[in-house]
Every structure is written in structure tokens, then in C-alpha cells.
C-alpha positions as CSV (number, residue, x, y, z in Angstrom):
1,M,-12.4,6.0,-23.6
2,K,-11.7,4.8,-20.1
3,F,-9.9,6.6,-17.3
4,Y,-7.9,4.5,-14.9
5,D,-8.3,6.3,-11.7
6,A,-6.8,6.1,-8.2
7,V,-6.2,8.2,-5.1
8,G,-3.1,10.4,-5.3
9,P,-2.0,13.8,-6.6
10,N,-1.2,12.7,-10.2
11,P,-4.7,11.2,-10.8
12,R,-6.2,14.2,-9.1
13,L,-4.5,16.7,-11.4
14,V,-6.0,15.0,-14.4
15,R,-9.4,14.9,-12.7
16,M,-9.1,18.6,-11.9
17,F,-8.1,19.3,-15.6
18,M,-11.2,17.4,-16.7
19,A,-13.4,19.2,-14.2
20,E,-12.2,22.6,-15.5
21,K,-13.3,21.4,-19.0
22,A,-16.5,19.6,-17.8
23,I,-15.2,16.4,-19.2
24,E,-16.7,13.2,-17.9
25,L,-15.3,9.8,-18.7
26,P,-16.0,6.2,-17.6
27,K,-13.6,5.3,-14.8
28,L,-12.0,2.1,-13.7
29,E,-10.7,2.3,-10.1
30,I,-7.2,0.9,-9.5
31,D,-6.1,0.1,-5.9
32,L,-2.9,2.2,-5.7
33,L,-2.5,1.8,-1.9
34,G,-2.7,-2.0,-2.4
35,G,-0.2,-1.9,-5.3
36,E,-2.6,-3.1,-8.0
37,N,-0.9,-0.6,-10.4
38,R,2.5,-2.4,-10.0
39,R,1.4,-5.8,-11.1
40,P,-0.5,-7.5,-14.0
41,P,-3.0,-7.1,-15.5
42,Y,-2.4,-3.3,-15.2
43,T,1.3,-3.5,-16.0
44,D,0.5,-5.5,-19.1
45,K,-1.0,-2.3,-20.5
46,N,1.2,0.2,-18.7
47,P,4.7,-1.2,-18.0
48,G,5.6,1.9,-16.1
49,G,3.0,1.1,-13.5
50,Q,2.2,4.7,-12.7
51,M,-1.2,6.3,-12.3
52,P,-3.4,7.5,-13.8
53,A,-3.9,6.2,-17.4
54,L,-6.2,6.7,-20.3
55,E,-7.3,3.9,-22.5
56,L,-8.6,5.0,-25.9
57,D,-11.2,3.3,-28.0
58,D,-8.6,1.7,-30.2
59,G,-6.7,0.3,-27.3
60,T,-4.0,2.9,-27.2
61,F,-2.8,3.4,-23.6
62,L,-1.7,6.8,-22.4
63,A,0.0,6.9,-19.0
64,E,1.7,10.3,-18.4
65,T,-0.3,13.1,-16.8
66,V,0.7,15.9,-19.1
67,V,0.3,13.7,-22.2
68,I,-3.2,12.7,-21.0
69,C,-4.1,16.4,-20.5
70,E,-2.6,17.3,-23.9
71,Y,-4.7,14.7,-25.6
72,L,-7.9,15.8,-23.9
73,E,-7.2,19.4,-24.8
74,E,-7.0,18.4,-28.5
75,L,-10.4,16.7,-28.2
76,H,-11.9,19.5,-26.1
77,P,-10.1,22.8,-26.9
78,K,-12.3,25.1,-24.9
79,P,-11.6,26.4,-22.4
80,A,-8.0,26.4,-23.5
81,L,-6.0,25.2,-20.5
82,I,-2.8,24.7,-22.6
83,G,-3.4,27.4,-25.2
84,A,-5.5,28.5,-28.1
85,T,-2.4,29.6,-30.2
86,A,1.1,28.3,-30.8
87,V,2.6,30.9,-28.6
88,E,0.1,30.2,-25.7
89,R,0.8,26.5,-25.9
90,A,4.5,27.0,-25.9
91,V,4.4,29.3,-22.9
92,T,2.2,26.9,-21.0
93,R,4.4,24.0,-21.8
94,M,7.5,25.9,-20.7
95,W,6.0,26.8,-17.4
96,T,4.6,23.3,-16.8
97,R,8.1,21.9,-17.3
98,R,9.6,24.4,-15.0
99,V,7.1,23.5,-12.3
100,E,7.9,19.8,-12.8
101,L,11.7,20.3,-12.8
102,W,11.9,22.9,-10.0
103,I,9.2,21.6,-7.7
104,T,6.9,18.6,-8.3
105,E,9.5,16.1,-9.3
106,P,11.8,16.6,-6.3
107,L,8.8,17.0,-4.0
108,S,7.3,13.7,-5.1
109,A,10.6,11.8,-4.9
110,G,11.2,13.4,-1.5
111,F,7.9,11.9,-0.3
112,R,8.5,8.5,-1.8
113,Y,11.9,8.3,-0.2
114,G,10.8,9.8,3.1
115,E,7.3,9.7,4.5
116,G,6.1,7.3,1.8
117,L,9.1,4.9,2.0
118,A,7.3,2.0,3.7
119,M,4.8,1.9,0.8
120,F,7.3,2.5,-2.1
121,K,10.4,0.6,-1.1
122,G,8.9,-2.7,-2.3
123,R,7.6,-1.2,-5.6
124,M,10.6,0.8,-7.0
125,R,14.2,1.7,-6.3
126,T,14.2,4.2,-3.4
127,I,17.0,6.4,-2.2
128,P,16.1,7.3,1.4
129,Q,19.3,9.2,1.9
130,A,18.3,11.6,-0.8
131,A,14.9,12.5,0.7
132,D,16.0,15.6,2.6
133,D,18.0,17.0,-0.3
134,L,15.1,16.5,-2.7
135,K,12.7,18.3,-0.4
136,A,15.3,21.1,-0.1
137,L,15.3,21.4,-3.9
138,A,11.6,21.6,-4.0
139,R,11.6,24.4,-1.4
140,E,14.2,26.3,-3.4
141,G,12.1,25.9,-6.5
142,L,9.1,27.3,-4.7
143,E,11.0,30.3,-3.5
144,K,12.2,30.9,-7.1
145,L,8.7,30.6,-8.5
146,D,7.3,32.8,-5.7
147,A,9.6,35.7,-6.7
148,L,8.5,35.3,-10.3
149,M,4.8,35.3,-9.4
150,A,4.9,38.9,-8.2
151,G,2.0,40.7,-9.8
152,R,0.7,37.6,-11.5
153,E,-2.6,35.8,-10.9
154,F,-1.6,32.5,-12.6
155,I,1.7,30.9,-13.4
156,A,1.9,30.8,-17.2
157,R,-0.7,33.3,-18.5
158,G,-3.5,35.6,-17.4
159,T,-5.8,32.7,-17.0
160,I,-5.6,29.2,-15.3
161,S,-3.5,26.7,-17.3
162,L,-2.1,23.2,-17.0
163,A,0.9,24.6,-15.1
164,D,-1.4,25.8,-12.3
165,I,-3.2,22.5,-12.0
166,V,0.0,20.5,-11.9
167,L,1.4,22.6,-9.1
168,Y,-1.8,22.9,-7.1
169,A,-2.5,19.2,-7.1
170,L,1.0,18.3,-5.9
171,L,1.2,21.1,-3.3
172,D,-2.2,20.3,-1.8
173,F,-1.1,16.7,-1.4
174,A,2.3,17.7,0.0
175,A,0.8,19.8,2.7
176,G,-0.5,16.6,4.4
177,V,2.7,14.6,4.0
178,G,5.4,16.8,5.6
179,Q,6.0,19.4,2.9
180,P,3.7,22.3,3.5
181,L,4.0,25.5,1.5
182,D,6.0,28.0,3.6
183,A,3.9,31.1,4.4
184,K,6.9,33.3,3.5
185,N,6.1,32.5,-0.1
186,R,3.4,35.1,-0.1
187,N,2.7,35.3,-3.8
188,L,2.3,31.5,-4.1
189,S,0.2,31.4,-0.9
190,A,-2.2,33.9,-2.4
191,W,-2.2,31.9,-5.7
192,F,-2.8,28.7,-3.7
193,S,-5.9,30.2,-2.0
194,R,-7.3,31.2,-5.4
195,M,-6.8,27.8,-6.8
196,A,-8.3,26.1,-3.7
197,A,-11.5,28.2,-4.2
198,R,-12.1,26.9,-7.7
199,P,-15.0,24.4,-7.9
200,S,-12.6,22.0,-9.7
201,A,-10.4,21.8,-6.6
202,A,-13.1,20.3,-4.4
203,A,-14.6,18.2,-7.2
204,S,-11.3,16.5,-8.0
205,I,-10.6,15.1,-4.5
206,H,-10.8,11.3,-4.5
207,P,-13.5,9.8,-2.1
208,I,-10.7,7.7,-0.4
209,A,-8.7,10.9,0.2
210,K,-11.8,12.6,1.7
211,A,-12.4,9.6,4.0
212,G,-8.8,9.6,5.1
213,K,-8.6,13.4,5.4
214,M,-6.0,13.4,2.6
215,R,-5.7,15.7,-0.4
216,G,-5.4,13.6,-3.5
């Protein structure tokens, strides 16, 4: 297998997932900032052009973060970051999807259409007039999740799961691009500190992000 890596929150969440499982894979670096992921030969394998991606030994190309993590969990079931039983897996998937719909999807789009507009406007359809509303949706989602996190150490279960990793990677990145976590979300702020203290958090930061004082 080969992991197509880059700077950014989405590649980081997969790197953090792999770090939690002590998985090491050969990596091929893609210049995301230079737009290498939006042109051939990368788009010949991944027409969506997003990062990261995983190329299997038979040539199959996986290019969605949650799908990549699901595949790696099947190969390396312990520790179970999605679940060891059908119920655990269902609960983790439910909360991961809630995190995406409530927070990370509008947060990411708000960045692309706002602070990241100069980089993204030539690569995809952008809607700059929607940026503020999308960021507001993400803030509302965070407030909703914060209330639900009362008395909970992690999002989906009593232990860390994919849902935590997805949210942490995106929130850590967002803090540096104009969408910091509001301190009034006390439950999530405490959760964020616990996540940041995990060795996988530091291990998953891309060297380019470190050099640029970014979090991705």
C-alpha cells in the first residue's frame, strides 16, 4: 500500500488515526499548496482531486478520509477506533457523521470560501457570499455538541474513536484560520485539551505545517 500525503487537516486526521494504531505506510508527498492534487497524474487516479488517498497493492484507489480509516481498521482491528462490535461501530459511525454534518463540513467550506478563497477559487466552485453563514453553522454545531458532551470524556464512546479524531484535526486547523473554538464551549474545550495531549496529536502534524506554524 501507498499513502498519498499532504499538508492539511484531512491528511492529518488519517495520519492521527494511523498513529493511534501504530500503522506505518510508505508515503508519496503531494504538493497540495501548489495544486498538484488538482491535475494529472494525480487526478487520473483520483478524479475528485482531494487529499489524502490510499493506493492498495492491487491498484485500487481510496480517496475519502473515513473510508480510508474504515479500511485500515479492518486490517488492523486493535485498538478499535471504530468499534469491536456491531453496536460500537454503528454508534461511532453515527457520531462521526454528526460531527461532519454539524461542524467539519460547514467549517471547511467556510474556510475555502473565506480565508482560503485565493487558493481555492481557481480549483473548485467557490461561494464567497456563503462563507459567513457556513461558519455560523459550524459554531451552532459546536454549541450543540458541547451540550451533549457534558459528563463525557470522548464523543462516541468511553474511549477515543474516529469521531474524536475527525473533529480534533479539523478544529486544530481551524484555530489558525479564523475559526477558533469558543471558550464558552467548556466541555469541548476540555475534550480538546485531552486530545491535544495525546502523542498522536503531535506525531501527526505535517513537517510543512510545523515550519509554517500551522496545524495540519
